[in-house]
C-alpha positions as CSV (number, residue, x, y, z in Angstrom):
1,M,118.5,70.1,99.8
2,K,119.0,73.3,97.8
3,H,116.2,74.9,95.8
4,R,116.1,77.8,93.5
5,S,113.2,79.9,92.3
6,T,112.8,83.0,90.2
7,H,110.6,85.9,91.2
8,R,109.8,89.2,89.5
9,F,109.6,91.7,92.4
10,C,108.5,95.3,92.2
11,V,107.9,97.6,95.2
12,P,106.1,100.9,94.7
13,A,108.7,102.7,96.8
14,I,111.6,101.8,94.4
15,A,111.2,104.8,92.2
16,T,111.2,107.1,95.3
17,L,114.3,105.4,96.7
18,L,116.1,105.7,93.4
19,L,115.4,109.3,93.1
20,A,116.6,109.9,96.7
21,A,119.8,108.1,95.8
22,G,120.3,110.4,92.7
23,I,119.4,107.7,90.2
24,S,117.1,108.3,87.3
25,W,114.6,105.5,86.7
26,S,114.3,106.0,83.0
27,A,117.7,107.5,82.0
28,Q,119.9,104.6,83.3
29,G,120.9,102.0,80.8
30,P,121.6,98.4,81.8
31,G,124.1,98.1,84.7
32,P,127.1,95.9,84.9
33,A,126.5,92.2,84.9
34,A,125.3,91.0,88.3
35,G,128.2,89.7,90.3
36,G,130.8,91.7,88.4
37,E,134.0,89.8,88.0
38,R,133.6,87.2,90.7
39,A,135.2,83.9,90.2
40,A,133.1,81.3,88.3
41,A,131.7,78.6,90.6
42,P,129.4,75.6,89.9
43,K,125.8,76.6,89.9
44,P,123.7,74.8,92.6
45,P,120.6,72.9,91.6
46,V,117.5,74.9,90.7
47,T,113.8,74.6,91.3
48,T,110.8,77.0,91.2
49,A,109.4,76.0,94.6
50,T,108.2,78.8,96.9
51,R,107.9,78.8,100.7
52,S,110.3,75.9,100.8
53,T,112.5,75.1,103.7
54,G,116.2,74.2,103.9
55,D,119.0,75.6,101.8
56,Q,117.9,77.4,98.7
57,Q,119.6,79.1,95.8
58,R,117.3,81.6,94.2
59,Q,117.2,84.4,91.7
60,Y,114.8,87.3,90.9
61,V,114.4,90.1,88.5
62,F,115.6,93.4,90.0
63,S,113.1,95.9,88.6
64,P,115.3,99.0,88.5
65,T,117.8,97.5,86.0
66,G,115.8,94.4,84.7
67,Q,118.7,92.1,85.7
68,T,118.3,88.6,87.1
69,I,120.2,88.6,90.4
70,P,120.9,85.6,92.7
71,Y,120.4,85.3,96.4
72,R,120.7,82.4,98.8
73,L,118.2,81.6,101.5
74,Y,118.0,79.2,104.5
75,V,114.7,78.4,106.2
76,P,114.7,76.0,109.1
77,T,113.3,72.6,108.0
78,S,111.3,72.6,111.2
79,W,109.2,75.6,110.1
80,N,105.5,74.7,110.2
81,G,104.4,77.2,107.5
82,K,102.6,79.3,110.0
83,D,105.0,80.7,112.7
84,S,106.5,84.1,112.1
85,L,110.2,83.4,112.4
86,P,113.1,85.9,113.0
87,I,115.0,86.8,109.9
88,L,118.7,87.6,109.5
89,L,120.0,89.6,106.5
90,F,123.7,88.7,106.0
91,L,126.0,90.8,103.9
92,H,129.1,89.1,102.4
93,G,132.6,90.5,102.1
94,A,134.3,92.0,99.0
95,G,134.7,89.7,96.1
96,A,132.6,86.9,97.7
97,N,129.0,86.2,96.7
98,E,125.7,85.2,98.1
99,R,126.8,81.6,98.6
100,T,130.2,82.0,100.2
101,Y,129.5,82.5,103.9
102,L,126.7,79.9,104.0
103,D,129.2,77.3,103.0
104,M,132.0,78.5,105.3
105,G,132.9,76.3,108.3
106,D,131.1,73.3,106.9
107,G,127.9,75.2,106.7
108,L,128.0,76.5,110.3
109,L,125.7,79.5,109.5
110,R,123.1,77.2,108.2
111,K,123.4,74.8,111.2
112,L,123.0,77.7,113.6
113,A,120.0,79.1,111.8
114,Q,118.4,75.7,112.0
115,Q,119.3,75.3,115.7
116,H,118.1,78.8,116.7
117,G,115.1,78.9,114.3
118,Y,116.1,81.8,112.0
119,I,115.5,82.5,108.4
120,V,118.8,83.6,106.8
121,V,118.9,85.6,103.6
122,S,122.2,86.3,101.8
123,P,121.9,88.6,98.8
124,L,124.5,89.4,96.2
125,G,124.3,93.2,96.7
126,F,123.9,93.9,93.0
127,T,127.5,93.1,92.3
128,A,130.2,91.3,94.3
129,M,131.8,94.6,95.1
130,G,128.6,96.7,95.5
131,A,129.4,97.5,99.2
132,Y,125.7,98.1,100.1
133,G,125.9,101.9,99.9
134,N,129.1,102.4,101.9
135,P,132.1,103.8,99.9
136,L,134.7,103.2,102.6
137,R,137.3,100.4,102.5
138,L,140.7,99.7,104.0
139,P,142.5,101.6,105.3
140,A,139.5,104.0,106.1
141,V,138.5,102.4,109.4
142,F,137.2,104.3,112.3
143,G,139.6,107.1,113.3
144,Q,141.2,107.4,109.8
145,T,139.3,110.6,108.9
146,D,141.7,111.8,106.3
147,E,141.5,108.5,104.4
148,A,137.8,108.5,104.6
149,L,137.5,112.0,103.1
150,K,139.9,111.0,100.3
151,Q,137.9,107.9,99.5
152,R,134.6,109.7,99.5
153,A,136.0,112.4,97.2
154,A,137.2,109.7,94.7
155,V,133.7,108.2,94.2
156,T,132.7,108.6,90.6
157,P,129.1,109.0,89.4
158,E,129.3,105.4,88.1
159,R,130.4,104.1,91.5
160,R,127.8,106.2,93.3
161,R,125.1,104.5,91.1
162,E,126.5,101.1,91.9
163,L,126.5,101.8,95.7
164,A,122.9,103.1,95.6
165,L,121.7,100.1,93.6
166,S,123.6,97.7,95.9
167,E,121.8,99.2,98.9
168,L,118.4,99.0,97.2
169,E,119.0,95.4,96.0
170,V,119.6,94.0,99.5
171,I,116.6,95.8,100.9
172,T,114.5,94.5,98.0
173,V,115.6,90.9,98.7
174,L,114.9,91.3,102.4
175,E,111.4,92.5,101.7
176,L,110.8,89.8,99.2
177,V,111.7,87.0,101.6
178,T,110.0,88.7,104.6
179,E,106.7,88.9,102.7
180,E,106.9,85.3,101.3
181,Y,107.5,83.7,104.6
182,G,105.7,86.1,106.9
183,A,108.9,86.7,108.8
184,D,108.7,88.6,112.1
185,R,109.5,92.2,111.2
186,S,110.1,93.1,114.9
187,R,112.9,90.5,114.9
188,T,114.8,91.4,111.7
189,F,118.5,91.3,112.3
190,L,121.5,92.5,110.3
191,A,125.0,91.2,110.1
192,G,128.0,91.4,107.8
193,H,131.7,90.7,107.5
194,S,134.4,93.0,106.2
195,M,132.8,95.0,103.3
196,G,129.5,93.5,104.6
197,S,130.4,95.0,108.0
198,G,130.7,98.4,106.4
199,G,127.3,97.8,104.8
200,T,125.9,96.8,108.1
201,W,126.9,100.2,109.6
202,H,125.6,102.0,106.6
203,L,122.2,100.3,106.5
204,A,121.8,100.6,110.3
205,A,121.9,104.4,110.0
206,R,119.9,104.5,106.8
207,W,117.1,102.3,108.1
208,P,117.5,102.3,112.0
209,D,113.9,101.3,112.7
210,R,114.2,98.2,110.5
211,W,116.6,96.2,112.7
212,A,116.1,94.5,116.1
213,A,119.9,94.4,116.4
214,I,123.1,94.5,114.2
215,A,126.3,92.5,114.3
216,P,129.2,94.1,112.3
217,M,132.2,91.7,111.9
218,S,135.8,92.9,111.3
219,G,135.0,96.0,109.3
220,P,134.7,99.3,111.3
221,F,134.2,101.3,108.1
222,V,132.6,104.2,109.9
223,D,133.6,107.9,109.4
224,A,133.8,109.5,112.8
225,Q,133.2,113.0,111.3
226,T,130.1,112.2,109.2
227,Y,128.4,109.1,110.6
228,P,125.0,109.9,112.1
229,F,125.6,108.1,115.4
230,E,122.5,109.5,117.1
231,T,120.2,107.6,114.7
232,I,121.5,104.3,116.1
233,R,121.7,105.2,119.8
234,K,118.9,102.9,120.8
235,L,119.9,100.1,118.4
236,P,121.5,97.0,120.0
237,I,125.0,96.4,118.5
238,F,127.3,93.4,118.9
239,M,130.6,94.1,117.1
240,T,133.2,91.4,116.7
241,E,136.9,91.4,115.6
242,G,139.9,89.2,115.3
243,T,143.0,89.9,117.2
244,G,145.0,89.1,114.0
245,A,142.9,91.3,111.8
246,D,145.3,94.3,111.2
247,P,144.5,97.2,110.4
248,S,140.8,96.8,111.1
249,L,141.6,95.8,114.7
250,A,142.9,99.3,115.6
251,G,139.7,100.8,114.1
252,S,137.5,98.4,116.0
253,R,139.2,99.1,119.3
254,A,138.8,102.8,118.8
255,L,135.2,102.4,117.9
256,D,134.7,100.2,120.9
257,K,136.0,103.0,123.2
258,F,133.9,105.7,121.4
259,L,130.6,103.8,121.6
260,K,131.1,102.7,125.2
261,A,132.0,106.3,126.2
262,G,128.8,107.4,124.5
263,K,126.7,104.8,126.4
264,F,125.3,103.2,123.3
265,D,123.5,99.8,123.5
266,F,126.8,98.1,122.5
267,E,128.9,95.0,123.2
268,Y,132.3,94.2,121.7
269,L,134.1,90.8,121.4
270,E,137.6,90.0,120.2
271,V,138.6,86.4,119.3
272,D,142.0,84.9,118.5
273,G,141.7,84.8,114.8
274,N,142.6,86.8,111.7
275,H,140.3,88.7,109.4
276,G,138.8,85.6,107.8
277,S,139.2,82.9,110.4
278,M,137.3,85.0,113.0
279,V,134.0,84.6,111.2
280,P,133.0,81.0,112.2
281,M,134.4,81.7,115.6
282,V,131.9,84.4,116.4
283,W,128.8,83.1,114.7
284,P,127.6,81.1,117.8
285,M,127.9,84.3,120.0
286,I,126.1,86.4,117.4
287,F,123.1,84.1,117.4
288,N,123.1,84.0,121.2
289,Y,123.2,87.8,121.2
290,F,120.3,88.0,118.8
291,D,118.3,85.5,121.0
292,K,119.0,87.7,124.0
293,V,117.7,90.8,122.2
294,S,114.5,88.8,121.3
295,A,114.1,87.8,124.9
296,R,114.4,91.4,125.9
297,Q,111.7,92.3,123.4
298,K,109.4,89.6,124.7
299,A,109.9,90.8,128.3
300,G,109.1,94.3,127.3
301,K,112.5,95.6,128.3
302,P,114.4,98.3,126.4
């Protein structure tokens, strides 16, 4: 059963984060409509229930802009209301929305969350093309430094604002859900596909102490010249790619060699799929990897 609830959420640190991102709290007018130009889709059923379990479509008021923005949430139906569950923040790809990946593969992500006992939160990211703070896109994969420089130079003030608000919006939703359900902050995981993979790399470096592990999928949008790799040296990383996902495949293979040579806490997996079909193929391995990281934590191993 799907539920939807509306929250007004305000964190004291928002003004500080906005200023750090170069955004004026008072000077900004209303931003673009949440979701941008994403294709219209039937709206799921709504309710105002809180601390519910199962598949939930929700919305909240994003304080910096005053907009009502949707997010989707899955909480295992076996949750007893007391245990502190691990939580996964999932970032969707370009042009998708907060619902897309939880419906993919006959709801495989939801089924795995139920099986492994994870809360999964899927935010919109302010707009469908918000990119979670990372301005890079194809063909600016790892190793394509000139293209990355070109794309960064082309970022307009309006786009810079959208990127910053996208980053802040997903962190806001994560905090909202973590607080509501008392999720385990030491077992907060981050994953994303395509544009969401680029967001995963970006947020990993911006908030390295927030994540127990990350799983970027088919989107090595990392600038070799400017990315602060040392900030994620101790962060467990499980990167996946499809052998038919050209040109991201070349970037992923180059990044694989780079991170292994640098002795990062890193694993890499390729599956026989294209850019889109690889997603449900790797989900089971991602949950197994996150479980392994949790077991390492419990055993007190680095």
